[in-house]
Backbone as a ProteinNet text record, in pm:
[ID]
protein_1_A
[PRIMARY]
XXXXXXXXXXXXXXXXXXXXXXXXXXXXXXXXXXXXXXXXXXXXXXXXXXXXXXXXXXXXXXXXXXXXXXXXXXXXXXXXXXXXXXXXXXXXXXXXXXXXXXXXXXXXXXXXXXXXXXXXXXXXXXXX
[TERTIARY]
-2677.8	-2583.1	-2559.5	-2435.3	-2404.8	-2379.8	-2417.4	-2395.9	-2257.2	-2196.8	-2067.5	-2092.1	-2030.4	-2046.4	-1956.7	-2012	-1935	-1870.4	-1767.4	-1701.8	-1554.1	-1499.2	-1356	-1320.2	-1208.7	-1163.4	-1113.2	-1122	-1075.8	-924	-875.2	-731.9	-703.6	-619.6	-587.1	-455.6	-428	-302.7	-213.6	-97	-2.4	75.1	78.5	153.6	285.9	388.1	517.3	598.3	644	725.7	863	902.5	1031.1	1137	1099.9	1194.7	1294.1	1415.1	1519	1499.6	1448	1429.3	1283.3	1229	1089.7	1077.2	962.5	934.8	852.6	875.9	803.6	740.7	612.2	543.6	592.5	627.2	670.8	613.1	626.9	594.9	691	807.5	915.1	972.1	1020.1	1082.2	1219.2	1250.7	1384.7	1434.9	1563.8	1629.6	1704.9	1696.4	1765	1828.9	1930.1	1995.1	2055.6	2042.4	2112.9	2262.9	2334.4	2477.7	2552.5	2504.6	2572	2536.9	2455.2	2409.6	2417.7	2458	2461	2324.5	2227.2	2096.3	2013.7	1973.5	1891.6	1744.6	1659.2	1514.2	1454.1	1328.1	1258.7	1158.2	1149.4	1052.2	1002.3	930.6	877.1	912	947.8	967.6	841.5	781.1	657.1	676.8	785.1	822.6	971.9	1024.1	1168.9	1203.9	1320.5	1378.2	1529	1600.6	1746.9	1802.5	1720.5	1767.9	1715.8	1615.3	1561	1452	1403.3	1299.5	1195.7	1072.5	969.3	952.5	978.6	974.5	881.1	832.2	755.1	840.7	870.1	955.8	878	906	832.4	875.7	977.9	1024.1	1050.7	1040.9	1061.9	1211.3	1255.9	1394.9	1405.5	1526.8	1549.1	1588.9	1539.6	1580.7	1731.7	1798.2	1942.6	2013	1940.3	1999.2	2034.9	2147.8	2190.4	2155.7	2099.9	2059.8	2125.9	2179.6	2220	2095.3	2084.7	1962.7	1994.9	1906.5	1908.7	1767.3	1754.5	1626	1623.2	1517.9	1507	1400.1	1433.1	1334.4	1369.7	1267.9	1287.9	1303.1	1390	1402.5	1400.4	1285.4	1267.3	1264.3	1348.5	1353.1	1466.2	1534.6	1650.8	1614.6	1663	1645.8	1761.9	1730.6	1832.8	1830.7	1947.4	1961.4	2041.2	1988.2	2059.4	2093.7	2223.2	2267.5	2300	2263.7	2284.5	2278.5	2314	2299	2205.8	2110.9	2016.1	2017.6	1976.4	1962.2	1814.9	1767.8	1628.2	1608.5	1518.2	1489.6	1362.9	1263.9	1140.5	1074.1	986.8	911	767.1	675.8	534	482	356.8	295.8	292.2	279.4	266.1	134.5	141	21.8	-38.1	-167.6	-236.8	-291.9	-201.8	-240.8	-206.4	-209.5	-173.7	-34.1	57.1	194.6	217.7	138.4	158.3	293	329.7	463.9	472.4	595.6	625.6	663.4	594.8	626.8	747.3	853.9	982.1	1039.6	1085	1148.9	1300	1364	1509.1	1573.5	1683.7	1764.7	1883.9	1914.2	2029.8	2156.6	2247	2370.8	2494.6	2481.2	2595.3	2544	2585.1	2548.3	2659.4	2704.3	2812.9	2764.7	2854.9	2814.4	2739.2	2779.9	2711.6	2568.8	2552.5	2418.4	2331.7	2389.9	2313.8	2264.6	2348.8	2307.1	2197.6	2210.3	2107.1	1974.4	1981.6	1860.8	1800	1882	1833.1	1767.3	1831.1	1775.6	1643	1635.6	1510.2	1398.8	1429.9	1327.9	1284.2	1379	1346.6	1254.2	1276.1	1191.1	1046.9	1024.5	888.9	808.9	876.2	805.9	757.3	805	763.4	641
1987.4	2024.8	1905.3	1877.1	1765	1814.5	1731.8	1765.8	1723.4	1802	1766.7	1684.4	1567.2	1480.8	1531.6	1534.6	1573	1448.4	1465.7	1352	1350.4	1230.5	1215.4	1238.5	1304.7	1316.4	1180.1	1158	1031.4	1026.6	915.2	893.9	772.2	789.9	680.9	615.8	509.2	438.2	467.3	516.4	543.3	415.8	381.9	265.1	315.9	315.2	367.3	254.7	277.6	179.1	173.5	55.3	39.8	-15.7	-45	-102.9	2.3	-41.5	47.5	76	-23.3	-10.7	-36.2	37.1	10.8	-125.1	-188.1	-319.6	-301.6	-390.5	-389.4	-526.4	-526.8	-652.9	-706.7	-833.7	-902.4	-1042.8	-1116.2	-1259.6	-1322.6	-1361.5	-1408.5	-1540.6	-1622.7	-1748.5	-1724.7	-1807.1	-1807.9	-1951.1	-1963.1	-2090.5	-2070.3	-2166.3	-2152.2	-2284	-2271.2	-2390.1	-2354.8	-2444.8	-2423.8	-2419.6	-2328.6	-2311.9	-2443.6	-2526.1	-2652.6	-2764.6	-2735.1	-2839.6	-2791.9	-2880.7	-2840.7	-2853.3	-2914.6	-2938.5	-2811.4	-2768.3	-2647.8	-2684.7	-2589.7	-2606.4	-2478.7	-2486.1	-2371.8	-2316.5	-2185.1	-2115.9	-1992.9	-1906.4	-1782.2	-1667.4	-1554.3	-1430.8	-1347.7	-1304	-1227.5	-1079.8	-1044.2	-904.1	-894	-775.9	-758.3	-615.7	-601.5	-470.9	-485.5	-375.9	-382.1	-461.5	-482.8	-550.6	-690.4	-733	-865.5	-906.3	-1028	-1086.5	-1156.6	-1156.7	-1244.2	-1354.2	-1477.9	-1589.1	-1698	-1776.1	-1895.7	-2014	-2100.5	-2216.1	-2343.7	-2452.5	-2576.7	-2655.2	-2606.9	-2676.4	-2574.9	-2621.2	-2533.3	-2518.9	-2396.2	-2364.9	-2334.7	-2321.2	-2285.2	-2139.1	-2070.3	-1932.2	-1930.1	-1838.7	-1828.8	-1902.6	-1988.7	-2065	-1971.6	-1997.9	-1919.2	-1993.3	-1918.4	-1976	-1901.6	-1974.3	-1915.2	-1894.6	-1780.9	-1745.8	-1694.9	-1727.2	-1668.2	-1619.3	-1490.3	-1428.2	-1407.6	-1456.4	-1449.9	-1347.8	-1258.6	-1164.1	-1123.9	-1079.7	-1032.2	-880.8	-833.7	-691.4	-679.8	-638.6	-643.8	-788.5	-823.8	-962.5	-1040.8	-978.1	-1041	-1099.1	-1221.5	-1283.9	-1240.5	-1192	-1149.2	-1239	-1257.2	-1336.4	-1253.7	-1243	-1175.9	-1282.3	-1298.3	-1396.5	-1326.3	-1390.7	-1332.8	-1442.7	-1407.4	-1498.3	-1430.8	-1507	-1455.4	-1537.3	-1472.4	-1540.2	-1545.6	-1662.4	-1678.6	-1601.9	-1504.5	-1421.8	-1469.7	-1512.9	-1565.5	-1660.8	-1745.4	-1843	-1837.8	-1836.3	-1835.8	-1979	-1997	-2129.3	-2186	-2314.9	-2383.1	-2341.4	-2290.6	-2241.4	-2350.2	-2367	-2466.5	-2398.5	-2362.7	-2300.7	-2398.1	-2348	-2432.8	-2491.8	-2412.4	-2459.1	-2524.4	-2491.1	-2547.7	-2512	-2385.4	-2343.5	-2274.7	-2256.8	-2183.5	-2040.2	-1945.1	-1804	-1772.9	-1722.1	-1707.7	-1568.4	-1502.4	-1372	-1387.4	-1330.2	-1340.1	-1202	-1191.6	-1070.5	-1098.2	-1004.3	-1022	-998	-1095.1	-1081.8	-1078.2	-1119	-1113.2	-1098.7	-988.9	-963.9	-878.2	-915.1	-840.2	-699.8	-603.8	-467.9	-467.2	-552.3	-558.7	-610.6	-716.8	-771.5	-677.2	-606.1	-508.4	-397	-349.6	-244.9	-295.9	-420.6	-481.1	-490.1	-526.3	-532.8	-393.6	-294.1	-156.2	-107.4	-133.6	-91.2	-159.7	-290.1	-363.2	-305.7	-282	-227.8	-88.4	-7	126.5	118.9	19.6	4.1	-27.7	-84.4	-117.6	5.4	115.2	238.3	316.8	283.5	357	296.9
390.8	492.7	583.6	614.2	701.1	841.4	935.6	1075.5	1118.6	1201.2	1257.1	1382.8	1388.5	1505.8	1617	1736.6	1854.2	1912.3	1987.8	2051.6	2018.1	2024.6	2002.1	1855.7	1832.2	1694	1645	1516.2	1459.6	1463.1	1505.6	1508.4	1421.9	1321	1230.1	1268.6	1202.4	1223.9	1104	1129	1021.3	990.6	865.2	821.7	765.6	847.1	806.8	745.6	624	553.3	616.9	664.8	730.6	636.7	515.4	421.4	373	351.4	301.4	152.5	77.9	-66.1	-101.2	-199.2	-240.2	-307	-285.3	-343.9	-470.8	-566.4	-692.3	-714	-750.4	-779.2	-912.9	-911.8	-1032.6	-1028	-1131.9	-1133.4	-1233.3	-1183.2	-1269.8	-1218.9	-1312.1	-1269.4	-1207.3	-1109.6	-1051.5	-1050	-1052.5	-1027.6	-897	-808.6	-680.1	-640.8	-556.2	-502.6	-368	-271	-144.4	-172	-109.5	-132.6	-111.4	-20.9	9.4	-88.5	-191.8	-283.1	-428	-520.1	-660.9	-729.5	-661.5	-721.9	-723.7	-844	-854.1	-870.3	-833.7	-839.4	-897	-932.6	-991.9	-890.8	-884.2	-800.3	-873.4	-801.4	-858.8	-766.2	-824.5	-748.9	-767.1	-654.7	-660.1	-631	-564.9	-557.8	-536.4	-568.9	-565.1	-525.2	-466.5	-437.6	-451.4	-432.8	-436.7	-318.6	-217.2	-97.9	-74.8	-153.1	-128.2	-224.7	-203.5	-288	-202.2	-249.3	-195.8	-299	-259.5	-354	-303.5	-397.2	-367.4	-409	-311.8	-335.7	-307.5	-379.8	-359.4	-235.8	-167.2	-46.8	63.1	185.7	299.8	327.3	331.1	363.2	512	560.7	700.9	709.1	811.5	834.2	853.6	784.7	790.6	678.4	606.2	496.8	381	315.4	200.5	72.1	-24	-151.7	-266.4	-361.2	-487.3	-570.6	-639.1	-711.5	-850.6	-944.1	-1077.4	-1105.5	-1132.8	-1165.8	-1316.5	-1381.9	-1527.8	-1566.2	-1662.5	-1712.9	-1855.8	-1929.8	-2066.9	-2066.8	-2152.8	-2180.2	-2331.5	-2384.6	-2529.6	-2572.3	-2667.4	-2714.7	-2648.4	-2555.1	-2491	-2354.4	-2328.5	-2197	-2109.2	-1989.9	-1894.9	-1772.7	-1714.2	-1592.5	-1492.9	-1372.2	-1263.9	-1160.7	-1133.7	-1035.4	-904	-793.1	-661	-555.9	-434.2	-320.6	-220.9	-169.2	-71.6	55	162.3	291.3	327.5	368.4	410.4	541.2	538.3	655.9	726.6	649.1	707.9	610	664.7	586.7	633.4	537.8	569.6	560.4	600.2	598.3	457.2	448.1	319.1	255.1	135.5	67.4	-20.2	-10.1	-91.1	-216.4	-305.8	-432.1	-543.5	-665.8	-779.8	-762.6	-707.7	-695.8	-560.7	-457.8	-325.7	-267.2	-275.7	-239.4	-102.8	-58.3	64.4	27.5	89	67.6	155.1	93.3	160.5	134.9	240.2	228.3	228.1	127.5	112.3	116.9	188.2	188.3	98.3	7.8	-79.9	0.4	-3.9	72.8	-15.2	-142.3	-232.3	-374.6	-438.7	-577.6	-637.2	-756.5	-819.7	-855.5	-867.2	-907.5	-1041	-1135.9	-1265.4	-1249.4	-1171.7	-1150.4	-1068.9	-972.3	-895.4	-986.8	-1077.5	-1170.9	-1263.7	-1308.4	-1392.8	-1316.9	-1188.3	-1106	-1088.5	-1058.6	-1043.2	-1172.2	-1286.5	-1414.9	-1441.2	-1410.4	-1430	-1342.1	-1213.9	-1123.4	-1167.4	-1212.2	-1261	-1382.8	-1468.7	-1587.4	-1549.3	-1431.7	-1387.1	-1348.5	-1320.7	-1280.6	-1399.9	-1519.8	-1642	-1703.8
[MASK]
++++++++++++++++++++++++++++++++++++++++++++++++++++++++++++++++++++++++++++++++++++++++++++++++++++++++++++++++++++++++++++++++

């Protein structure tokens, strides 16, 4: 038999999700380029939603900067590419990992209806 402790009742902290879209963990290559530059670079997407991406980039971007993006993933034996434009919303400290990248939060600001549907279908496939 366990004793009931007297005193204050336990009060927890509720972690309310403020995101509009659920996030899905991924680890996929991306190609990105600043809108003002034709030079593309390679990074990694670590999570994705219909509204944004968490990416690791080898260079520090500026908050508010717009990036052209290509997300690469396989569906069966087919390689798929989703093209979109994202805006840098936040940047984390430089990470001293194998890649030594900057963790960067991007909000999707331009994506064609076809690419948005492809992204939705891909994210839905992750739940199965």
